[in-house]
PANU-658777 format. One record per residue (C-alpha): residue number from 0; x, y, z; chain. Coordinates in steps of 0.1 Angstrom, whole numbers, plus 5000, padded with zeros to 4 digits. Last residue first. Example, Ala and Ser with C-alpha at 12.3 -4.5 7.8 and 13.67 -1.06 7.14 Angstrom:
PANU-658777
REC|pos|x|y|z|unit
REC|1|5137|4989|5071|A
REC|0|5123|4955|5078|A
This chain:
PANU-658777
REC|pos|x|y|z|unit
REC|337|1723|3576|8195|A
REC|336|1735|3567|8161|A
REC|335|1730|3541|8133|A
REC|334|1735|3556|8099|A
REC|333|1712|3540|8073|A
REC|332|1682|3559|8088|A
REC|331|1697|3591|8074|A
REC|330|1707|3624|8091|A
REC|329|1684|3654|8094|A
REC|328|1650|3654|8077|A
REC|327|1631|3630|8099|A
REC|326|1602|3608|8088|A
REC|325|1623|3587|8064|A
REC|324|1601|3558|8051|A
REC|323|1615|3523|8045|A
REC|322|1631|3514|8078|A
REC|321|1612|3543|8093|A
REC|320|1581|3521|8094|A
REC|319|1597|3499|8121|A
REC|318|1598|3529|8144|A
REC|317|1562|3537|8138|A
REC|316|1553|3501|8143|A
REC|315|1571|3502|8177|A
REC|314|1551|3534|8186|A
REC|313|1519|3516|8176|A
REC|312|1527|3486|8198|A
REC|311|1535|3508|8227|A
REC|310|1501|3525|8224|A
REC|309|1483|3491|8220|A
REC|308|1500|3477|8251|A
REC|307|1494|3509|8271|A
REC|306|1456|3508|8263|A
REC|305|1454|3474|8280|A
REC|304|1460|3489|8314|A
REC|303|1466|3526|8315|A
REC|302|1501|3536|8326|A
REC|301|1513|3546|8291|A
REC|300|1480|3563|8285|A
REC|299|1488|3588|8313|A
REC|298|1523|3593|8301|A
REC|297|1511|3600|8265|A
REC|296|1485|3624|8278|A
REC|295|1511|3643|8298|A
REC|294|1534|3646|8267|A
REC|293|1505|3654|8244|A
REC|292|1492|3682|8266|A
REC|291|1527|3697|8272|A
REC|290|1535|3697|8234|A
REC|289|1501|3713|8228|A
REC|288|1510|3740|8252|A
REC|287|1544|3745|8236|A
REC|286|1528|3749|8201|A
REC|285|1551|3732|8175|A
REC|284|1569|3758|8153|A
REC|283|1601|3754|8172|A
REC|282|1601|3716|8165|A
REC|281|1602|3696|8197|A
REC|280|1569|3678|8190|A
REC|279|1580|3665|8156|A
REC|278|1615|3651|8165|A
REC|277|1602|3638|8198|A
REC|276|1576|3616|8180|A
REC|275|1603|3603|8157|A
REC|274|1626|3596|8186|A
REC|273|1598|3577|8204|A
REC|272|1595|3555|8173|A
REC|271|1633|3549|8173|A
REC|270|1633|3540|8209|A
REC|269|1604|3516|8203|A
REC|268|1622|3502|8174|A
REC|267|1652|3495|8196|A
REC|266|1629|3480|8222|A
REC|265|1612|3457|8196|A
REC|264|1647|3445|8185|A
REC|263|1656|3435|8221|A
REC|262|1622|3418|8226|A
REC|261|1626|3398|8194|A
REC|260|1662|3388|8203|A
REC|259|1650|3378|8238|A
REC|258|1623|3357|8224|A
REC|257|1647|3340|8200|A
REC|256|1671|3331|8228|A
REC|255|1643|3316|8249|A
REC|254|1630|3296|8220|A
REC|253|1665|3283|8212|A
REC|252|1669|3273|8249|A
REC|251|1637|3252|8245|A
REC|250|1601|3259|8256|A
REC|249|1577|3230|8262|A
REC|248|1566|3201|8241|A
REC|247|1531|3188|8234|A
REC|246|1542|3177|8200|A
REC|245|1516|3197|8180|A
REC|244|1518|3227|8204|A
REC|243|1556|3225|8204|A
REC|242|1558|3225|8166|A
REC|241|1534|3255|8163|A
REC|240|1553|3274|8190|A
REC|239|1586|3267|8171|A
REC|238|1571|3280|8139|A
REC|237|1558|3312|8155|A
REC|236|1591|3318|8173|A
REC|235|1610|3312|8141|A
REC|234|1589|3339|8123|A
REC|233|1593|3364|8151|A
REC|232|1631|3358|8152|A
REC|231|1634|3363|8115|A
REC|230|1612|3394|8113|A
REC|229|1631|3412|8141|A
REC|228|1666|3400|8130|A
REC|227|1658|3410|8094|A
REC|226|1644|3444|8104|A
REC|225|1677|3452|8121|A
REC|224|1691|3455|8086|A
REC|223|1680|3491|8084|A
REC|222|1703|3500|8114|A
REC|221|1685|3518|8142|A
REC|220|1684|3556|8144|A
REC|219|1686|3579|8174|A
REC|218|1688|3617|8169|A
REC|217|1653|3623|8183|A
REC|216|1664|3606|8216|A
REC|215|1680|3638|8226|A
REC|214|1718|3637|8234|A
REC|213|1727|3630|8270|A
REC|212|1733|3661|8293|A
REC|211|1766|3667|8310|A
REC|210|1778|3695|8333|A
REC|209|1742|3700|8344|A
REC|208|1727|3734|8335|A
REC|207|1725|3770|8348|A
REC|206|1755|3767|8370|A
REC|205|1760|3784|8403|A
REC|204|1732|3765|8419|A
REC|203|1694|3769|8421|A
REC|202|1688|3759|8384|A
REC|201|1715|3733|8386|A
REC|200|1697|3715|8415|A
REC|199|1666|3710|8393|A
REC|198|1687|3699|8363|A
REC|197|1706|3674|8384|A
REC|196|1673|3661|8398|A
REC|195|1660|3654|8363|A
REC|194|1692|3639|8351|A
REC|193|1693|3614|8379|A
REC|192|1656|3606|8373|A
REC|191|1663|3600|8336|A
REC|190|1692|3577|8343|A
REC|189|1674|3558|8370|A
REC|188|1643|3553|8347|A
REC|187|1664|3542|8318|A
REC|186|1686|3518|8338|A
REC|185|1656|3503|8356|A
REC|184|1635|3500|8324|A
REC|183|1663|3484|8303|A
REC|182|1669|3458|8330|A
REC|181|1632|3451|8334|A
REC|180|1627|3446|8297|A
REC|179|1656|3422|8296|A
REC|178|1642|3402|8326|A
REC|177|1608|3401|8309|A
REC|176|1623|3389|8276|A
REC|175|1616|3352|8275|A
REC|174|1635|3342|8306|A
REC|173|1612|3362|8330|A
REC|172|1581|3352|8310|A
REC|171|1588|3315|8315|A
REC|170|1593|3321|8352|A
REC|169|1560|3339|8354|A
REC|168|1542|3311|8336|A
REC|167|1558|3285|8358|A
REC|166|1547|3305|8389|A
REC|165|1511|3307|8376|A
REC|164|1511|3269|8369|A
REC|163|1524|3262|8404|A
REC|162|1499|3285|8421|A
REC|161|1471|3266|8403|A
REC|160|1452|3281|8374|A
REC|159|1414|3281|8370|A
REC|158|1409|3308|8396|A
REC|157|1433|3331|8377|A
REC|156|1415|3326|8344|A
REC|155|1381|3331|8360|A
REC|154|1392|3364|8376|A
REC|153|1409|3376|8343|A
REC|152|1376|3370|8325|A
REC|151|1356|3388|8352|A
REC|150|1379|3419|8351|A
REC|149|1393|3428|8385|A
REC|148|1374|3428|8418|A
REC|147|1402|3439|8442|A
REC|146|1398|3407|8462|A
REC|145|1411|3387|8432|A
REC|144|1444|3407|8431|A
REC|143|1450|3403|8468|A
REC|142|1443|3365|8465|A
REC|141|1467|3363|8435|A
REC|140|1494|3383|8454|A
REC|139|1491|3360|8485|A
REC|138|1491|3328|8465|A
REC|137|1521|3339|8443|A
REC|136|1540|3350|8474|A
REC|135|1535|3315|8490|A
REC|134|1547|3299|8458|A
REC|133|1578|3321|8457|A
REC|132|1586|3312|8493|A
REC|131|1581|3275|8487|A
REC|130|1603|3277|8456|A
REC|129|1630|3295|8476|A
REC|128|1629|3268|8502|A
REC|127|1634|3241|8475|A
REC|126|1666|3258|8463|A
REC|125|1671|3250|8426|A
REC|124|1652|3282|8418|A
REC|123|1680|3303|8434|A
REC|122|1706|3290|8410|A
REC|121|1684|3296|8380|A
REC|120|1677|3332|8392|A
REC|119|1714|3339|8397|A
REC|118|1722|3327|8361|A
REC|117|1692|3347|8348|A
REC|116|1703|3379|8367|A
REC|115|1738|3377|8353|A
REC|114|1725|3372|8317|A
REC|113|1699|3400|8321|A
REC|112|1726|3423|8335|A
REC|111|1748|3417|8305|A
REC|110|1719|3423|8281|A
REC|109|1709|3455|8299|A
REC|108|1744|3468|8298|A
REC|107|1746|3462|8261|A
REC|106|1712|3479|8255|A
REC|105|1719|3509|8277|A
REC|104|1753|3513|8260|A
REC|103|1736|3511|8226|A
REC|102|1713|3539|8236|A
REC|101|1743|3561|8245|A
REC|100|1766|3555|8215|A
REC|99|1798|3534|8222|A
REC|98|1829|3540|8243|A
REC|97|1846|3509|8258|A
REC|96|1874|3517|8283|A
REC|95|1853|3543|8302|A
REC|94|1817|3554|8295|A
REC|93|1801|3580|8319|A
REC|92|1763|3575|8321|A
REC|91|1762|3539|8308|A
REC|90|1794|3530|8325|A
REC|89|1779|3542|8358|A
REC|88|1749|3520|8352|A
REC|87|1770|3490|8344|A
REC|86|1792|3494|8375|A
REC|85|1761|3499|8397|A
REC|84|1742|3469|8383|A
REC|83|1772|3446|8385|A
REC|82|1782|3457|8420|A
REC|81|1747|3453|8435|A
REC|80|1745|3418|8420|A
REC|79|1779|3410|8435|A
REC|78|1769|3423|8469|A
REC|77|1737|3401|8468|A
REC|76|1758|3371|8459|A
REC|75|1782|3380|8487|A
REC|74|1755|3376|8513|A
REC|73|1739|3345|8496|A
REC|72|1771|3326|8496|A
REC|71|1787|3338|8528|A
REC|70|1759|3323|8549|A
REC|69|1743|3349|8573|A
REC|68|1756|3346|8608|A
REC|67|1739|3379|8619|A
REC|66|1771|3394|8632|A
REC|65|1795|3378|8607|A
REC|64|1773|3381|8576|A
REC|63|1763|3416|8587|A
REC|62|1799|3428|8590|A
REC|61|1811|3414|8557|A
REC|60|1782|3426|8537|A
REC|59|1783|3461|8552|A
REC|58|1820|3463|8545|A
REC|57|1814|3453|8509|A
REC|56|1785|3477|8506|A
REC|55|1807|3506|8519|A
REC|54|1835|3497|8494|A
REC|53|1810|3494|8465|A
REC|52|1793|3527|8473|A
REC|51|1827|3545|8477|A
REC|50|1839|3531|8444|A
REC|49|1806|3541|8426|A
REC|48|1808|3576|8441|A
REC|47|1843|3580|8427|A
REC|46|1831|3568|8393|A
REC|45|1803|3594|8395|A
REC|44|1828|3621|8404|A
REC|43|1849|3613|8374|A
REC|42|1818|3614|8351|A
REC|41|1808|3650|8360|A
REC|40|1794|3671|8388|A
REC|39|1757|3674|8380|A
REC|38|1751|3647|8354|A
REC|37|1774|3622|8370|A
REC|36|1764|3631|8406|A
REC|35|1727|3626|8397|A
REC|34|1733|3592|8380|A
REC|33|1750|3578|8410|A
REC|32|1723|3592|8433|A
REC|31|1696|3575|8411|A
REC|30|1711|3541|8411|A
REC|29|1698|3532|8446|A
REC|28|1662|3538|8436|A
REC|27|1655|3501|8429|A
REC|26|1660|3492|8466|A
REC|25|1632|3515|8478|A
REC|24|1610|3486|8490|A
REC|23|1639|3471|8510|A
REC|22|1660|3499|8524|A
REC|21|1694|3482|8518|A
REC|20|1699|3496|8483|A
REC|19|1686|3529|8493|A
REC|18|1711|3532|8522|A
REC|17|1739|3521|8499|A
REC|16|1731|3547|8472|A
REC|15|1728|3574|8499|A
REC|14|1762|3566|8512|A
REC|13|1778|3566|8477|A
REC|12|1760|3598|8467|A
REC|11|1771|3616|8499|A
REC|10|1807|3605|8494|A
REC|9|1807|3614|8458|A
REC|8|1793|3649|8466|A
REC|7|1819|3654|8493|A
REC|6|1847|3642|8470|A
REC|5|1839|3664|8440|A
REC|4|1863|3651|8414|A
REC|3|1875|3678|8390|A
REC|2|1857|3679|8357|A
REC|1|1866|3655|8328|A
REC|0|1830|3648|8318|A
């Protein structure tokens, strides 16, 4: 991680990151170049690429706000969001100042990003024009979904709901764990994509492997006491839901906090369950062909509607089970690691 800074690589990665960030539909790919330079050229180069990307983005924000007469608030708000995501992602891949295990870095960064996103989202929702734009998009997306002839039960449900009710439901899901799930997903996908491209380039370069490769997920353990947070938040959510249904009330800040704790615990158990699966299929005695078939089959099922929910639930239950049953021979579940 202490390799010499590769200025050309950092410059290219910074420019490419900015271009992707401003490309519209490809916005969420802008972290991949930063991950690539970290795994291929080292952490110092990734921090240099981050600085270049931030400087270029700041210049772009200033120039476009002047030329296009964009209000300073929204323009610099977008820059701030870009900066937060980029800094957190670079810290995940190449920790500075605060060094903690890899999975926990992803979790901490995701929580911070969720808080920042939620604050920005609340501010945007106070704007009547933004509400009108979101309602218009809800109508368009709903119409498109209904025209694709989905399940009859889903069609009847969507037709019975007004655009306002659908938007309220989506907003509720955003605050009750969806934003946190998205944060973890974008960081994890970008990290894995960066590592993937670094490995490909390394095969054709002078080195046979990236400078840095994260430890396998099979070594990750959650703390046994996490089960108390998981079961406690789930129990309180059920009690609050019962009380709200009896009193006709809606969600409270406590309800939102509990949902996010539950989702966070579930993601940690999901990581532990995936680690258990990786432990078994990466054993030397495990047939490589069967490993490939299971890996491809898992990915296919993961993107299959309805089935993916059951699959993820089973993996989470597998992770929870290791609280009492040790499936892996090395280490011990009582020692949290990444």
